[in-house]
C-alpha positions as CSV (number, residue, x, y, z in Angstrom):
1,X,34.7,-28.2,-181.1
2,X,31.1,-27.0,-181.5
3,X,29.5,-26.2,-184.6
4,X,26.8,-24.2,-186.1
5,X,26.0,-27.6,-188.2
6,X,26.0,-30.1,-185.2
7,X,23.2,-28.1,-183.9
8,X,21.0,-28.7,-186.7
9,X,21.2,-32.5,-185.6
10,X,19.5,-31.5,-181.8
11,X,15.8,-31.8,-183.2
12,X,16.1,-35.5,-184.0
13,X,18.4,-36.4,-181.0
14,X,16.6,-34.6,-178.4
15,X,13.1,-35.7,-179.6
16,X,11.8,-37.1,-176.6
17,X,11.8,-40.9,-177.9
18,X,12.2,-41.5,-174.4
19,X,10.6,-38.2,-172.2
20,X,7.5,-37.7,-171.3
21,X,7.7,-33.7,-171.0
22,X,6.5,-33.0,-174.4
23,X,5.5,-36.0,-176.1
24,X,2.1,-35.8,-176.4
25,X,1.2,-32.2,-176.1
26,X,3.4,-31.3,-178.5
27,X,3.4,-34.0,-181.3
28,X,2.4,-31.6,-184.4
29,X,-0.7,-33.7,-185.2
30,X,-4.2,-32.3,-185.2
31,X,-6.6,-34.1,-182.7
32,X,-7.9,-35.9,-185.4
33,X,-4.9,-37.3,-187.3
34,X,-4.6,-39.7,-184.2
35,X,-7.9,-41.0,-183.3
36,X,-8.5,-44.7,-182.9
37,X,-10.2,-47.0,-185.1
38,X,-13.6,-47.4,-183.1
39,X,-17.0,-46.2,-183.2
40,X,-18.0,-42.9,-181.1
41,X,-21.2,-42.3,-179.5
42,X,-22.0,-43.6,-175.5
43,X,-20.7,-46.0,-173.7
44,X,-21.5,-49.9,-174.6
45,X,-23.0,-52.4,-172.1
46,X,-20.2,-54.5,-170.4
47,X,-20.9,-57.5,-172.4
48,X,-19.9,-59.9,-169.3
49,X,-22.2,-59.0,-167.0
50,X,-25.3,-56.7,-166.3
51,X,-23.6,-53.7,-164.9
52,X,-23.2,-50.5,-167.5
53,X,-20.7,-48.3,-167.5
54,X,-21.2,-44.9,-165.8
55,X,-22.5,-42.8,-168.9
56,X,-21.4,-39.4,-167.4
57,X,-18.0,-40.3,-168.4
58,X,-19.2,-39.8,-172.2
59,X,-18.4,-36.3,-172.4
60,X,-16.8,-33.7,-170.0
61,X,-18.5,-31.8,-168.1
62,X,-18.8,-28.1,-169.6
63,X,-18.8,-26.5,-166.8
64,X,-15.6,-28.1,-165.4
65,X,-14.1,-27.4,-168.8
66,X,-14.8,-24.0,-168.7
67,X,-13.1,-23.6,-165.3
68,X,-10.2,-25.1,-166.6
69,X,-10.1,-23.3,-169.5
70,X,-10.4,-20.1,-167.0
71,X,-8.0,-21.3,-164.7
72,X,-5.5,-21.7,-167.3
73,X,-5.2,-18.3,-168.3
74,X,-5.1,-17.4,-164.8
75,X,-2.7,-19.9,-163.3
76,X,-0.1,-18.8,-166.0
77,X,-0.2,-15.1,-165.2
78,X,0.1,-16.0,-161.4
79,X,3.0,-18.3,-162.3
80,X,5.1,-15.3,-164.2
81,X,4.0,-13.2,-161.2
82,X,7.0,-15.1,-159.6
83,X,9.3,-14.7,-162.2
84,X,11.8,-11.5,-162.2
85,X,12.1,-9.4,-163.2
86,X,8.7,-8.5,-164.3
87,X,6.9,-10.7,-162.1
88,X,4.5,-8.7,-160.1
89,X,6.0,-10.4,-156.6
90,X,9.5,-10.3,-157.4
91,X,10.6,-6.8,-155.9
92,X,14.6,-7.1,-155.1
93,X,15.1,-10.7,-156.8
94,X,17.6,-11.2,-159.7
95,X,16.9,-11.6,-163.0
96,X,15.6,-15.0,-163.7
97,X,15.0,-15.8,-160.1
98,X,12.0,-18.3,-159.9
99,X,10.7,-17.7,-156.1
100,X,9.0,-20.8,-154.8
101,X,6.1,-18.1,-153.2
102,X,5.9,-14.5,-152.4
103,X,5.0,-15.6,-149.0
104,X,7.8,-14.1,-146.3
105,X,6.6,-15.2,-143.1
106,X,4.2,-18.0,-141.7
107,X,5.9,-19.5,-143.7
108,X,8.9,-17.9,-145.3
109,X,8.9,-19.3,-148.9
110,X,10.7,-16.2,-150.3
111,X,13.9,-18.0,-151.9
112,X,15.2,-19.7,-155.1
113,X,14.9,-23.5,-154.9
114,X,16.7,-25.2,-157.7
115,X,14.1,-28.1,-158.6
116,X,11.1,-26.0,-158.2
117,X,12.0,-23.3,-160.4
118,X,13.7,-26.1,-163.1
119,X,10.2,-27.6,-163.3
120,X,8.5,-24.2,-163.4
121,X,10.6,-23.2,-166.6
122,X,9.9,-26.4,-168.2
123,X,6.1,-25.1,-168.2
124,X,7.2,-21.9,-169.8
125,X,9.5,-23.9,-172.3
126,X,6.2,-25.8,-173.3
127,X,4.0,-22.2,-173.8
128,X,6.8,-20.9,-175.7
129,X,6.9,-24.1,-178.1
130,X,3.0,-23.3,-178.5
131,X,3.1,-19.8,-179.0
132,X,6.5,-19.1,-180.0
133,X,6.3,-15.7,-177.9
134,X,10.3,-14.0,-177.8
135,X,9.2,-12.7,-174.5
136,X,8.8,-16.0,-172.7
137,X,12.1,-16.8,-174.5
138,X,13.8,-13.9,-172.8
139,X,12.5,-15.5,-169.4
140,X,14.0,-18.6,-169.8
141,X,17.3,-17.0,-171.1
142,X,17.3,-14.9,-168.0
143,X,16.5,-17.7,-165.9
144,X,19.7,-19.5,-167.6
145,X,21.8,-16.2,-166.5
146,X,21.0,-16.8,-162.8
147,X,21.4,-20.4,-162.9
148,X,24.9,-20.0,-164.2
149,X,25.7,-17.3,-161.7
150,X,24.4,-19.9,-159.1
151,X,26.2,-22.6,-160.4
152,X,29.5,-20.5,-159.9
153,X,28.9,-19.4,-156.2
154,X,30.3,-20.7,-153.1
155,X,27.6,-22.4,-150.8
156,X,27.2,-24.5,-147.5
157,X,27.2,-27.7,-150.1
158,X,30.6,-26.6,-151.4
159,X,31.9,-25.0,-154.5
160,X,31.6,-25.6,-158.2
161,X,33.4,-28.9,-158.2
162,X,33.1,-30.0,-154.5
163,X,29.1,-30.4,-154.3
164,X,28.2,-26.9,-154.5
165,X,25.6,-27.9,-157.1
166,X,23.7,-29.9,-154.9
167,X,22.5,-26.9,-152.7
168,X,19.2,-26.9,-152.9
169,X,17.8,-23.3,-152.4
170,X,19.5,-19.5,-152.8
171,X,18.3,-16.2,-151.7
172,X,16.5,-14.6,-154.2
173,X,19.2,-11.9,-155.5
174,X,21.2,-15.2,-156.2
175,X,23.2,-15.2,-152.3
176,X,23.7,-18.6,-150.9
177,X,21.5,-19.2,-148.1
178,X,23.5,-20.3,-145.3
179,X,21.5,-21.7,-142.6
180,X,20.7,-24.6,-141.1
181,X,19.1,-26.9,-144.1
182,X,18.4,-30.4,-145.7
183,X,21.4,-30.6,-148.0
184,X,22.6,-31.5,-150.6
185,X,19.4,-32.2,-152.6
186,X,21.0,-34.0,-155.7
187,X,17.7,-33.6,-158.0
188,X,18.3,-29.8,-158.8
189,X,21.2,-30.5,-161.1
190,X,19.2,-33.0,-163.2
191,X,16.2,-31.3,-163.3
192,X,17.9,-28.1,-164.4
193,X,19.6,-30.3,-167.0
194,X,16.3,-31.5,-168.4
195,X,14.8,-27.9,-168.7
196,X,17.7,-26.5,-170.4
197,X,18.0,-29.5,-172.6
198,X,14.7,-29.1,-173.6
199,X,14.7,-25.4,-174.4
200,X,17.8,-26.1,-176.6
201,X,15.8,-28.4,-178.4
202,X,12.9,-25.9,-178.3
203,X,14.4,-23.2,-179.9
204,X,16.3,-24.6,-182.2
205,X,12.8,-26.0,-183.6
206,X,11.0,-22.7,-183.4
207,X,13.6,-20.3,-184.0
208,X,17.1,-21.6,-185.3
209,X,18.4,-18.6,-186.2
210,X,18.8,-17.4,-182.7
211,X,21.0,-20.7,-182.0
212,X,24.3,-19.5,-182.2
213,X,27.6,-20.8,-181.5
214,X,27.8,-18.4,-178.7
215,X,24.5,-19.3,-177.1
216,X,24.5,-23.1,-177.3
217,X,28.2,-22.9,-175.8
218,X,26.8,-21.2,-172.8
219,X,24.6,-24.3,-171.8
220,X,26.6,-26.9,-173.0
221,X,30.5,-26.7,-173.9
222,X,32.4,-30.0,-174.0
223,X,35.6,-28.2,-172.6
224,X,35.1,-28.6,-168.9
225,X,36.6,-25.7,-168.3
226,X,34.2,-23.6,-169.8
227,X,31.8,-24.5,-166.9
228,X,28.8,-24.6,-169.7
229,X,25.6,-24.8,-167.4
230,X,23.7,-28.1,-168.4
231,X,27.5,-30.0,-169.0
232,X,28.6,-28.9,-165.5
233,X,24.9,-30.3,-164.5
234,X,25.7,-33.7,-165.8
235,X,28.9,-33.9,-164.8
236,X,27.1,-33.5,-161.3
237,X,24.4,-36.3,-161.7
238,X,27.4,-38.5,-163.7
239,X,29.5,-38.9,-160.5
240,X,26.7,-38.1,-157.4
241,X,23.9,-40.7,-158.7
242,X,24.8,-43.4,-156.2
243,X,25.6,-40.9,-153.1
244,X,22.6,-40.3,-151.0
245,X,20.8,-37.1,-150.3
246,X,17.7,-35.3,-149.4
247,X,14.4,-36.1,-150.8
248,X,12.5,-33.4,-152.9
249,X,10.5,-33.1,-149.5
250,X,13.3,-32.1,-147.6
251,X,13.0,-34.6,-145.0
252,X,14.8,-38.2,-145.8
253,X,18.1,-38.6,-146.1
254,X,18.1,-41.9,-148.2
255,X,18.3,-42.9,-152.3
256,X,15.3,-41.5,-153.6
257,X,12.5,-42.4,-156.6
258,X,11.8,-39.3,-157.9
259,X,15.6,-38.3,-157.7
260,X,17.1,-41.4,-159.2
261,X,14.3,-41.4,-162.1
262,X,15.2,-37.7,-163.1
263,X,18.8,-38.1,-162.9
264,X,18.5,-41.1,-165.1
265,X,16.4,-39.0,-168.0
266,X,18.9,-36.7,-167.6
267,X,22.0,-39.1,-168.2
268,X,20.1,-40.5,-171.2
269,X,18.9,-37.0,-173.0
270,X,22.8,-36.0,-172.1
271,X,24.0,-38.7,-173.9
272,X,22.0,-37.9,-176.8
273,X,23.0,-34.4,-176.4
274,X,26.7,-34.6,-176.4
275,X,27.1,-37.1,-179.1
276,X,25.3,-34.6,-181.1
277,X,27.9,-32.2,-180.4
278,X,30.7,-34.5,-180.8
279,X,31.7,-35.0,-177.4
280,X,32.0,-38.7,-177.2
281,X,33.9,-39.1,-174.1
282,X,31.2,-37.7,-172.5
283,X,28.4,-39.3,-173.8
284,X,30.7,-43.1,-173.5
285,X,30.5,-41.9,-169.7
286,X,27.0,-40.5,-169.4
287,X,25.7,-43.9,-171.4
288,X,27.7,-46.3,-168.8
289,X,26.5,-44.5,-165.8
290,X,22.7,-44.7,-166.9
291,X,22.7,-48.2,-167.6
292,X,24.1,-48.7,-163.8
293,X,21.8,-46.2,-162.5
294,X,18.8,-48.1,-164.6
295,X,19.9,-51.1,-163.2
296,X,19.7,-49.9,-159.3
297,X,16.4,-48.0,-160.3
298,X,14.7,-51.4,-161.7
299,X,15.5,-53.5,-158.4
300,X,15.8,-51.5,-155.4
301,X,12.3,-49.3,-155.8
302,X,9.5,-51.9,-156.2
303,X,7.9,-53.3,-153.4
304,X,6.8,-56.8,-154.6
305,X,4.9,-58.1,-151.5
306,X,2.8,-55.2,-151.2
307,X,2.4,-54.4,-155.2
308,X,4.0,-50.8,-155.2
309,X,6.8,-48.5,-155.4
310,X,8.7,-47.0,-153.1
311,X,9.6,-43.6,-152.7
312,X,12.6,-44.5,-150.7
313,X,15.5,-47.0,-150.9
314,X,16.1,-47.5,-146.8
315,X,13.2,-45.8,-144.7
316,X,11.6,-48.2,-142.8
317,X,9.4,-46.2,-140.9
318,X,7.4,-45.2,-143.7
319,X,4.9,-46.8,-146.2
320,X,6.8,-45.7,-149.0
321,X,3.8,-44.7,-150.8
322,X,4.4,-41.1,-151.7
323,X,3.5,-38.0,-153.8
324,X,6.9,-38.5,-155.1
325,X,6.2,-41.5,-157.1
326,X,3.7,-39.7,-159.6
327,X,5.9,-36.7,-159.6
328,X,9.0,-39.2,-160.4
329,X,6.9,-40.6,-163.4
330,X,5.9,-37.5,-164.7
331,X,9.3,-35.6,-164.6
332,X,11.7,-38.5,-164.9
333,X,9.6,-41.7,-166.3
334,X,10.7,-43.1,-169.8
335,X,8.9,-45.7,-172.3
336,X,11.1,-48.6,-170.3
337,X,11.1,-47.0,-167.2
338,X,8.0,-46.4,-165.1
339,X,6.4,-44.1,-167.3
340,X,2.9,-42.8,-166.3
341,X,1.1,-45.9,-167.8
342,X,3.6,-48.7,-166.5
343,X,1.9,-51.0,-164.5
344,X,3.7,-50.5,-161.5
345,X,3.0,-46.4,-161.6
346,X,-0.7,-47.0,-162.2
347,X,-1.0,-49.4,-159.0
348,X,0.8,-47.7,-156.9
349,X,-1.1,-44.0,-158.1
350,X,-4.5,-45.9,-156.9
351,X,-3.1,-47.4,-154.1
352,X,-1.9,-44.1,-153.0
353,X,-5.5,-42.6,-153.6
354,X,-7.0,-45.4,-151.6
355,X,-4.8,-44.1,-148.6
356,X,-5.5,-40.5,-148.9
357,X,-9.2,-40.6,-149.3
358,X,-9.3,-42.0,-146.0
359,X,-7.1,-40.2,-144.6
360,X,-8.0,-37.0,-144.8
361,X,-12.0,-36.2,-143.9
362,X,-12.5,-33.5,-146.5
363,X,-12.3,-36.3,-148.6
364,X,-15.3,-37.5,-147.5
365,X,-17.1,-34.6,-148.9
366,X,-18.4,-35.0,-152.7
367,X,-17.2,-31.4,-154.4
368,X,-20.2,-29.5,-155.9
369,X,-20.4,-29.2,-159.9
370,X,-19.3,-32.4,-161.2
371,X,-21.7,-35.3,-161.1
372,X,-19.2,-38.3,-161.3
373,X,-19.7,-41.8,-159.8
374,X,-18.5,-42.5,-156.6
375,X,-16.1,-44.9,-157.8
376,X,-14.6,-42.5,-160.4
377,X,-14.9,-39.4,-157.6
378,X,-11.3,-37.7,-156.8
379,X,-9.7,-36.8,-153.6
380,X,-7.4,-34.4,-152.4
381,X,-3.8,-36.0,-152.5
382,X,-1.2,-35.3,-149.5
383,X,2.7,-35.9,-150.0
384,X,2.2,-39.2,-147.6
385,X,0.6,-40.8,-144.8
386,X,2.9,-39.6,-142.3
387,X,3.2,-36.4,-143.2
388,X,2.7,-34.0,-140.3
389,X,3.5,-30.6,-142.0
390,X,0.6,-28.7,-141.8
391,X,1.9,-25.4,-144.3
392,X,3.3,-23.7,-141.1
393,X,4.8,-25.8,-138.5
394,X,4.1,-29.5,-137.6
395,X,0.7,-30.8,-136.6
396,X,-1.3,-33.1,-139.4
397,X,-0.6,-33.0,-143.1
398,X,-3.0,-31.7,-145.9
399,X,-3.8,-32.1,-149.3
400,X,-1.2,-30.1,-151.7
401,X,-2.4,-28.7,-155.0
402,X,0.6,-29.7,-156.9
403,X,0.2,-33.7,-155.8
404,X,-3.7,-33.7,-156.8
405,X,-3.2,-32.5,-160.1
406,X,-0.3,-34.9,-160.3
407,X,-3.0,-37.9,-160.3
408,X,-4.6,-36.0,-163.6
409,X,-1.6,-35.8,-165.2
410,X,-0.3,-39.7,-165.0
411,X,-3.9,-40.7,-166.3
412,X,-4.1,-38.1,-169.0
413,X,-0.7,-39.0,-170.2
414,X,-1.9,-43.0,-170.1
415,X,-4.8,-42.2,-172.1
416,X,-2.7,-40.8,-175.1
417,X,-0.2,-43.4,-174.6
418,X,-2.4,-46.5,-174.8
419,X,-4.4,-44.8,-177.7
420,X,-1.0,-44.5,-179.9
421,X,-0.6,-48.4,-178.8
422,X,-3.8,-49.2,-179.8
423,X,-4.1,-51.4,-177.2
424,X,-3.6,-51.9,-173.2
425,X,-3.1,-55.0,-170.8
426,X,-4.6,-55.6,-167.4
427,X,-2.2,-57.2,-165.3
428,X,-2.5,-58.8,-161.8
429,X,0.0,-55.8,-160.9
430,X,-1.9,-52.7,-162.4
431,X,-5.2,-54.6,-161.8
432,X,-6.3,-52.8,-158.7
433,X,-5.8,-49.4,-161.2
434,X,-8.6,-51.5,-163.7
435,X,-10.7,-52.6,-160.9
436,X,-11.4,-48.7,-159.8
437,X,-12.6,-48.1,-163.4
438,X,-14.6,-51.2,-164.4
439,X,-18.5,-50.4,-163.1
440,X,-18.3,-53.9,-161.1
441,X,-14.7,-53.6,-159.7
442,X,-13.9,-56.9,-162.0
443,X,-11.2,-55.8,-164.3
444,X,-10.6,-59.3,-166.3
445,X,-6.7,-60.0,-167.1
446,X,-5.6,-59.8,-170.7
447,X,-5.1,-57.5,-173.5
448,X,-7.8,-55.2,-174.4
449,X,-7.1,-53.6,-178.0
450,X,-8.9,-51.0,-179.8
451,X,-11.4,-52.9,-181.5
452,X,-12.8,-53.9,-178.5
453,X,-15.5,-51.9,-176.9
454,X,-14.0,-52.1,-173.4
455,X,-11.0,-50.3,-174.9
456,X,-13.3,-47.0,-175.2
457,X,-15.5,-47.9,-172.2
458,X,-12.3,-48.2,-169.9
459,X,-10.6,-45.0,-171.6
460,X,-13.5,-42.6,-170.6
461,X,-13.9,-43.9,-167.3
462,X,-9.9,-42.9,-166.8
463,X,-10.8,-39.3,-168.4
464,X,-13.8,-39.1,-165.8
465,X,-11.6,-40.4,-163.1
466,X,-8.8,-37.7,-164.0
467,X,-10.9,-34.9,-164.6
468,X,-12.3,-35.4,-161.1
469,X,-9.3,-34.7,-159.4
470,X,-8.8,-31.5,-161.5
471,X,-12.4,-30.6,-159.6
472,X,-11.5,-31.0,-156.4
473,X,-8.6,-28.4,-157.3
474,X,-11.7,-26.0,-158.9
475,X,-13.6,-27.1,-155.2
476,X,-10.9,-25.4,-153.1
477,X,-9.1,-22.6,-155.5
478,X,-10.0,-19.2,-154.2
479,X,-12.8,-17.4,-156.4
480,X,-9.6,-15.6,-158.7
481,X,-8.1,-18.6,-159.0
482,X,-5.1,-18.5,-156.7
483,X,-4.0,-21.0,-155.2
484,X,-2.0,-21.7,-152.3
485,X,0.4,-24.9,-151.1
486,X,-2.3,-27.1,-149.2
487,X,-5.9,-27.3,-148.1
488,X,-7.1,-28.2,-145.1
489,X,-7.7,-31.4,-144.5
490,X,-11.0,-30.7,-142.2
491,X,-12.5,-27.6,-143.7
492,X,-11.0,-27.6,-147.2
493,X,-9.7,-23.9,-147.0
494,X,-6.0,-23.3,-148.2
495,X,-3.2,-23.4,-146.1
496,X,0.1,-22.7,-146.1
497,X,2.5,-20.7,-148.6
498,X,0.0,-18.8,-150.8
499,X,0.7,-18.6,-154.6
500,X,3.0,-21.6,-154.6
501,X,4.4,-21.5,-158.1
502,X,4.6,-25.1,-158.3
503,X,0.8,-25.4,-157.8
504,X,0.2,-23.4,-160.7
505,X,2.8,-25.0,-162.6
506,X,1.4,-28.6,-161.8
507,X,-2.2,-27.6,-162.6
508,X,-1.1,-26.0,-166.2
509,X,0.9,-29.1,-166.8
510,X,-2.3,-31.6,-166.0
511,X,-4.5,-29.3,-168.0
512,X,-2.1,-29.4,-171.5
513,X,-2.5,-33.1,-171.2
514,X,-6.0,-33.5,-170.7
515,X,-6.2,-31.0,-173.7
516,X,-4.1,-33.6,-175.5
517,X,-5.9,-36.9,-174.3
518,X,-9.3,-35.5,-174.9
519,X,-8.5,-34.6,-178.4
520,X,-7.6,-38.3,-178.9
521,X,-10.5,-39.8,-177.1
522,X,-13.3,-37.2,-178.0
523,X,-12.0,-35.5,-181.6
524,X,-14.4,-33.6,-183.6
525,X,-17.2,-34.6,-181.7
526,X,-16.1,-32.8,-178.6
């Protein structure tokens, strides 16, 4: 039996001790309260050789800052334009529907994907937590309503209890999409559960008077027969995590790093939620499954020979480096499992950047506006080296906006974590990344503490590096701030579905993480 008293423990049990979604953006601490005790000012000379640290990293460039502030407002409005019922692009959509894009031909993205919608609504919840705007709470409630209806809709993947929760996309009115497609995709239920578990936490924290027994039971009810949304998704994840499915790019059937990571995070947080609501049997089951899944993740997705993570468990015709590694870390990484600051994620991200710099000719052009050093210059980031989807048909892959901003999110999150810890370690695994930050390309192995001048030097260089990827987005954004899915690898003009919802959400996440990292790194002097 769920009681209102038991709900009161949700804030502590869902405080994201192992999650990344709000760990740094919404701590409740003013920026100056989290400064590390090192002197501020210009970067110091690097004592081990004659090379000095790049001086432009002492402060973010003002006009980039102005653009980010402007783009944040525009991007959030464009994102809301793609959510029914009030979105400007959602005529004919059921309330709560999140369309992937208003584009209806060449390509047709006028559908609702379970994955895209969950990630998008997570951003809405983050903004609701900051602003406590009840209109945004209503957006999320309507999203939950349509997702509950979709769960109960028989579709080509099956029914409610026969695999249908793995169906990846639906029509905008909530009807099943019955055409041929890459199905099932097993990340959707995990992401939806994560989004709605965070919603429970945030509503309980901001407006606890709104958390009624009826409201919470719709989202999580220990009684399986009630078919509550989060409980149903957790049951699906816990019983299907070891089954193969298609990846988030809807191309490869395999076991996937991205899917496994978000599934694991959902099971960990689902266990904690179940405990708080006295669903002890479920909590024990979810815990056992997360332990087994964690073991698989740790053993099957690291390529020790090449020094990077693999996006797929068994796909020999690809290198394994893929934007989904970064996305998996952002949305599913935890303190002890491939968080953005982990050696493996930083190394994999840098090796992937190296591939993208060489793959796309547009990356040879230095964007205007932002005078970063060549070694700290960002690049347009695509999905993977072997990509042939150009946004409409098969030819050549291009950089994607959401992948490019994801690099920034990885680095900003790592900065915040390193400052919180007061140290980081340069290891043989992550050294390729730190070599990129070092002015001479020769990062020394070992611990770097906040009392070491190099601590600030490295983090300022990392901040400049992270900013340079947002500057790439600035370079290819339209004058009115609109972002499509891709930009052309040769001329840089936008391609593919226009006003891609995930492009806006990914940028907004990076901008929020930047604000946190900036406050911690530069504080009141900024």
